[in-house]
C-alpha positions in Angstrom: -108.2 181.5 -16.2 -110.8 182.0 -14.0 -109.4 181.5 -10.6 -111.4 182.5 -7.7 -110.0 183.1 -3.7 -110.5 179.7 -2.0 -111.2 179.1 1.6 -108.7 176.4 3.1 -111.8 174.6 5.0 -112.9 174.0 1.4 -109.4 172.8 0.0 -109.8 168.9 0.0 -113.5 167.9 -1.0 -115.0 164.7 0.9 -117.6 163.0 -1.0 -119.5 159.6 -0.7 -117.1 158.1 -3.1 -114.3 158.8 -0.9 -113.6 154.7 -0.3 -114.0 153.9 -3.7 -111.9 155.9 -5.4 -108.9 156.0 -2.5 -109.5 152.0 -3.3 -108.9 152.7 -7.2 -106.0 154.8 -6.3 -104.3 152.0 -4.4 -105.1 149.3 -7.1 -103.4 152.2 -10.0 -100.5 152.6 -7.8 -99.9 148.5 -7.2 -100.2 148.3 -11.2 -99.7 151.2 -12.9 -97.6 153.2 -10.5 -94.5 154.4 -13.2 -97.7 156.2 -14.9 -99.1 157.3 -12.4 -97.0 158.5 -9.8 -93.4 160.3 -10.8 -91.2 162.7 -8.9 -87.8 164.0 -9.9 -84.7 164.0 -7.5 -85.0 167.0 -4.6 -88.6 167.5 -4.5 -89.2 165.9 -1.4 -88.8 168.2 0.9 -92.0 170.4 -0.7 -93.8 166.8 -1.1 -93.2 166.4 3.0 -94.8 170.2 3.2 -97.7 168.9 1.5 -98.1 165.7 2.9 -98.4 167.3 6.5 -100.7 170.2 5.3 -102.8 167.5 3.3 -102.6 165.3 7.0 -103.5 168.8 8.9 -106.3 170.1 7.0 -108.1 166.6 7.0 -107.5 166.8 10.9 -109.1 170.0 11.0 -111.7 170.3 9.0 -112.4 166.7 9.1 -111.8 165.0 12.1 -111.5 161.6 12.6 -111.7 160.2 8.9 -108.1 159.9 9.6 -105.9 157.4 12.2 -102.5 158.2 13.1 -100.4 154.7 13.4 -97.7 154.7 15.8 -94.7 154.3 13.0 -95.3 157.4 12.0 -97.8 156.5 8.7 -101.3 158.0 8.3 -104.6 155.5 7.5 -107.9 156.7 6.4 -110.3 155.0 7.7 -112.9 154.0 5.4 -110.6 152.5 2.8 -107.9 151.4 4.9 -105.5 153.5 2.4 -102.4 154.0 3.6 -99.8 157.1 3.6 -96.2 156.7 4.3 -93.7 159.4 3.7 -91.2 157.5 4.9 -91.3 154.7 2.1 -93.0 156.4 -0.8 -92.2 160.0 -2.5 -94.1 162.0 0.2 -96.7 163.7 -2.6 -97.7 160.2 -3.1 -98.3 159.5 0.5 -100.5 162.3 0.4 -102.2 161.3 -2.7 -102.9 158.0 -0.9 -105.5 159.5 1.6 -107.5 162.2 -0.6 -109.6 161.8 -3.3 -107.6 164.6 -5.8 -104.9 164.2 -7.8 -102.1 165.9 -6.6 -99.2 167.9 -8.6 -96.1 169.6 -7.3 -94.7 172.5 -9.4 -91.2 174.3 -8.0 -89.5 176.8 -9.7 -85.7 176.1 -10.9 -83.6 178.0 -13.0 -86.5 181.0 -13.7 -89.3 178.3 -14.6 -91.9 176.5 -13.2 -91.3 172.8 -13.3 -93.5 169.7 -12.9 -91.3 168.2 -10.3 -93.8 165.5 -8.8 -97.3 164.0 -9.4 -99.6 161.4 -8.5 -102.3 161.4 -11.0 -104.6 158.2 -11.0 -107.3 160.4 -12.8 -105.7 162.1 -15.8 -108.2 163.4 -18.6 -106.3 162.6 -21.5 -102.8 162.9 -21.0 -99.9 160.6 -19.3 -98.3 162.5 -16.1 -95.3 160.8 -16.5 -94.3 162.9 -20.1 -94.9 166.1 -18.3 -92.6 165.1 -15.4 -89.8 167.9 -15.9 -91.5 170.1 -17.9 -92.5 173.7 -17.7 -96.2 175.2 -17.4 -96.2 175.7 -21.3 -94.2 172.8 -21.7 -97.3 171.0 -20.2 -99.8 172.8 -21.9 -97.6 172.9 -25.5 -100.9 170.8 -27.2 -103.8 173.2 -26.0 -104.4 175.1 -28.7 -103.9 179.3 -28.0 -102.1 178.6 -24.7 -99.0 179.6 -25.4 -99.8 182.8 -27.0 -102.6 183.6 -24.8 -102.2 182.2 -21.2 -98.6 181.0 -20.7 -97.3 184.7 -19.4 -100.3 185.2 -17.6 -99.8 181.8 -15.9 -96.1 181.7 -15.1 -96.8 185.7 -13.2 -99.7 184.6 -11.0 -97.6 181.7 -9.7 -94.7 184.1 -9.1 -97.7 186.2 -7.7 -99.5 183.8 -5.5 -99.2 184.4 -2.0 -99.0 182.0 1.4 -102.0 180.3 2.2 -104.3 182.7 0.0 -104.9 179.3 -2.2 -107.3 179.8 -5.3 -109.9 177.4 -7.5 -111.4 177.0 -10.5 -113.7 174.2 -12.7 -112.5 172.9 -16.0 -115.0 171.1 -18.2 -115.2 168.8 -21.0 -117.1 165.7 -22.8 -115.8 162.4 -23.2 -117.3 158.7 -24.0 -115.9 157.1 -21.4 -117.0 157.5 -17.5 -113.6 156.0 -16.5 -111.7 158.0 -14.4 -108.3 156.5 -15.5 -107.7 158.0 -18.9 -104.1 158.5 -19.6 -104.6 158.3 -23.6 -105.3 160.9 -26.3 -109.2 161.5 -26.9 -109.1 159.4 -30.4 -111.6 161.6 -32.9 -115.1 161.1 -32.3 -115.9 160.5 -36.4 -119.2 161.1 -37.9 -121.8 160.8 -35.1 -125.3 160.9 -35.2 -128.4 162.6 -32.5 -129.4 159.4 -31.6 -128.2 158.3 -27.9 -125.9 160.7 -27.3 -127.3 161.3 -24.2 -126.2 157.8 -23.5 -123.3 157.7 -24.7 -121.6 160.9 -23.7 -120.5 161.7 -20.5 -119.4 165.1 -18.6 -117.0 165.6 -17.0 -115.7 168.0 -14.4 -112.4 169.2 -12.3 -112.6 171.0 -9.8 -108.9 172.7 -9.7 -107.0 174.1 -7.1 -103.4 176.2 -6.7 -101.7 176.5 -3.0 -98.5 177.9 -1.9 -97.9 175.9 1.4 -94.9 178.0 2.9 -92.1 180.8 1.5 -90.6 177.6 -0.5 -90.9 178.7 -4.4 -93.4 175.7 -4.7 -97.3 175.4 -5.7 -99.6 172.7 -5.1 -102.3 171.9 -8.1 -104.8 169.6 -7.1 -107.6 168.3 -9.3 -111.1 166.2 -7.9 -113.0 164.5 -10.9 -116.8 164.1 -11.1 -118.6 162.0 -13.8 -122.0 162.1 -15.2 -123.5 160.7 -18.1 -124.3 163.5 -20.1 -128.5 162.6 -20.4 -128.7 162.7 -17.0 -127.3 166.1 -16.5 -129.5 167.7 -18.9 -132.9 165.8 -18.1 -131.9 167.1 -13.9 -130.5 170.8 -14.8 -132.8 173.0 -16.1 -130.9 175.0 -18.7 -127.4 172.7 -19.3 -128.8 171.6 -22.6 -128.9 175.4 -23.8 -125.9 176.6 -22.3 -123.8 173.4 -23.6 -125.4 173.9 -27.2 -124.5 177.8 -27.0 -121.2 177.3 -25.9 -120.1 174.2 -28.0 -121.3 176.0 -31.4 -118.5 178.6 -30.6 -115.8 175.9 -30.0 -112.8 177.1 -32.8 -112.1 174.2 -35.3 -108.0 173.6 -33.5 -109.8 173.0 -30.1 -112.5 170.5 -31.5 -109.5 168.7 -32.6 -108.1 168.6 -29.7 -110.4 167.4 -27.8 -111.2 164.6 -30.2 -114.7 166.1 -30.9 -114.1 166.6 -34.9 -117.3 165.0 -36.5 -119.5 165.2 -33.2 -120.2 168.7 -32.3 -122.8 169.6 -34.9 -125.2 166.4 -33.9 -124.6 167.0 -30.5 -125.4 170.5 -30.5 -128.4 169.7 -32.6 -129.5 166.9 -30.2 -128.7 169.6 -27.5 -131.2 172.1 -29.1 -134.2 169.5 -29.4 -133.5 169.1 -25.6 -133.5 172.6 -25.1 -136.8 173.1 -26.3 -138.9 170.0 -25.4 -137.5 172.4 -21.9 -139.5 174.9 -23.5 -136.2 177.4 -24.0 -135.9 178.9 -26.8 -132.6 178.7 -28.6 -129.8 181.2 -27.2 -132.2 182.2 -24.1 -129.8 181.0 -21.1 -126.4 182.1 -23.5 -123.1 180.3 -22.9 -122.5 182.3 -19.5 -124.3 179.7 -18.0 -122.0 177.2 -17.1 -123.1 173.5 -16.8 -120.2 172.6 -14.7 -120.7 174.7 -11.8 -124.5 173.8 -11.6 -123.0 170.3 -11.6 -120.4 170.6 -8.9 -123.0 172.6 -7.2 -125.4 170.0 -7.1 -122.1 167.7 -5.8 -121.4 169.9 -2.8 -125.2 170.1 -1.7 -126.0 166.3 -2.2 -123.0 166.3 0.5 -124.3 168.6 3.0 -120.8 170.7 1.7 -120.9 174.6 2.4 -118.1 174.5 -0.8 -117.6 177.1 -3.2 -120.0 178.3 -6.0 -120.3 180.5 -8.5 -120.4 181.2 -12.1 -117.4 180.4 -14.3 -116.1 182.9 -17.0 -116.9 182.5 -20.8 -113.1 182.3 -21.5 -112.4 178.7 -19.2 -115.7 176.8 -20.3 -113.6 173.7 -22.3 -109.7 174.3 -21.4 
């Protein structure tokens, strides 16, 4: 799973796109509410605990970013986005105050179930279709998940300690810079190396897991970053070689799931050409160099935010 300990000071991220992304969340909640915000009955209590934790965390580590209004609602000062847990599900209200998408998983009848979610920026999955499923059911389309990760993930949720959050990174390649992508990927079809750097986008999710109280409930957050592939390769030495080495090992089932069929061959060729242009020998850095970490580290540096950094393990490169 590639999980790492997370300081609570770094649980929620603030960057220069906060106002734009909160306004986009507001638009999606108005125009596509049933597709981006869903909840099961009985999830309100854990949702309220999450709302209170979000407001408390922002107040402590990002003072001045919120305004507490007299009617009990909370307002983001930059975007004027309102979090009102009295009229909306508390999880949705919390999601209106952060760039992260929020999911709530509760242990019911022996399984960890998705009981509420506000996911405005999904990466090729539909939040409404996952509501009420256990963790294995949520990940059923992911090749190998049931055989390799279902048991360890459920066991980890059971052992997750109160206020001992963890984080990980996940990346993919898409043909769109849009944040709201709820529909499955379409097969890429035959591709050539021409202009791949301009037509593809490198998408990174910074994911966290946090248990707020002794209640059997876990909060899952997703903060999404997107950059044009060509810009990433040009600006991060070693990224082309690392991606080429990794993509060359992608199983056929994973390529089909990601919509990368017909794309990997030309893309690896292009990346190797770019690596050669930067005077790197093929395989010099190897797959252990993970471009997603480099990219997120760059975001932390750019925003003067001392967030977590490090290298992902090989098995979490393209989950």
